[in-house]
C-alpha positions as CSV (number, residue, x, y, z in Angstrom):
1,M,83.3,160.3,97.1
2,A,83.9,162.6,99.7
3,G,80.2,163.6,101.5
4,D,78.1,160.8,100.1
5,E,78.1,159.1,103.1
6,R,76.4,162.5,104.3
7,L,73.8,162.1,101.8
8,D,71.7,160.2,103.7
9,E,71.1,163.0,106.6
10,I,69.3,165.4,103.9
11,I,65.7,165.6,104.5
12,P,64.3,166.3,101.1
13,T,61.5,169.1,101.5
14,P,58.8,167.8,100.1
15,P,57.2,169.4,97.3
16,T,54.7,172.6,96.9
17,L,52.4,173.2,94.7
18,E,53.9,177.0,94.2
19,R,57.6,174.5,93.2
20,L,55.8,172.2,90.8
21,E,53.4,175.0,89.2
22,E,56.4,176.4,88.6
23,I,58.9,173.5,87.3
24,V,56.2,172.6,85.0
25,S,56.3,176.2,83.5
26,L,59.8,176.0,83.2
27,A,59.8,172.5,81.3
28,E,56.8,174.6,79.0
29,Q,59.0,177.1,78.1
30,R,61.4,174.8,76.9
31,C,59.8,172.8,75.2
32,K,58.7,176.0,73.5
33,R,62.5,176.9,72.6
34,A,62.8,173.6,71.4
35,K,59.5,173.8,69.0
36,H,61.2,177.3,67.8
37,K,64.8,175.4,67.5
38,L,63.2,172.7,65.7
39,D,60.8,175.3,63.0
40,L,64.3,177.0,62.4
41,A,66.3,174.2,61.5
42,A,63.5,172.6,58.9
43,G,63.4,176.0,57.1
44,E,67.2,175.8,56.9
45,I,67.4,172.7,56.0
46,I,64.8,173.9,53.0
47,D,67.4,176.4,51.9
48,A,70.2,174.0,51.9
49,D,68.4,171.3,49.7
50,T,67.2,174.3,47.0
51,A,70.9,175.7,47.2
52,L,72.6,172.3,46.3
53,E,70.0,171.4,43.4
54,R,71.3,174.8,42.2
55,A,74.9,174.9,42.5
56,K,74.4,171.0,40.9
57,A,72.2,172.3,37.9
58,A,75.3,175.4,37.6
59,R,77.3,172.8,37.4
60,T,75.9,170.5,35.1
61,D,74.9,173.7,32.9
62,W,78.7,174.8,33.1
63,I,79.5,171.3,32.0
64,A,77.7,171.2,28.7
65,N,78.8,174.1,27.5
66,N,82.0,174.8,28.6
67,P,84.1,171.7,26.7
68,D,87.5,170.5,27.8
69,P,90.0,171.8,25.6
70,Q,92.3,169.1,25.9
71,L,89.6,166.4,24.9
72,M,89.4,169.2,21.3
73,M,93.6,168.2,20.6
74,L,93.1,165.2,20.0
């Protein structure tokens, strides 16, 4: 890639405690946000499963209480 040969010329600056503390803080915030999203997703899964079970039960109930008129004609 163009310019890659110049990477050897770049001298990285040594990390400072202040910069490392900032990186740790940012990583902690990221973890906190990810855990919050995971909690929300878990709640959504529970709600979706509940809705699915209710829909299946309603369908089963409807089928049981509304016989197919085509079968009655035979």
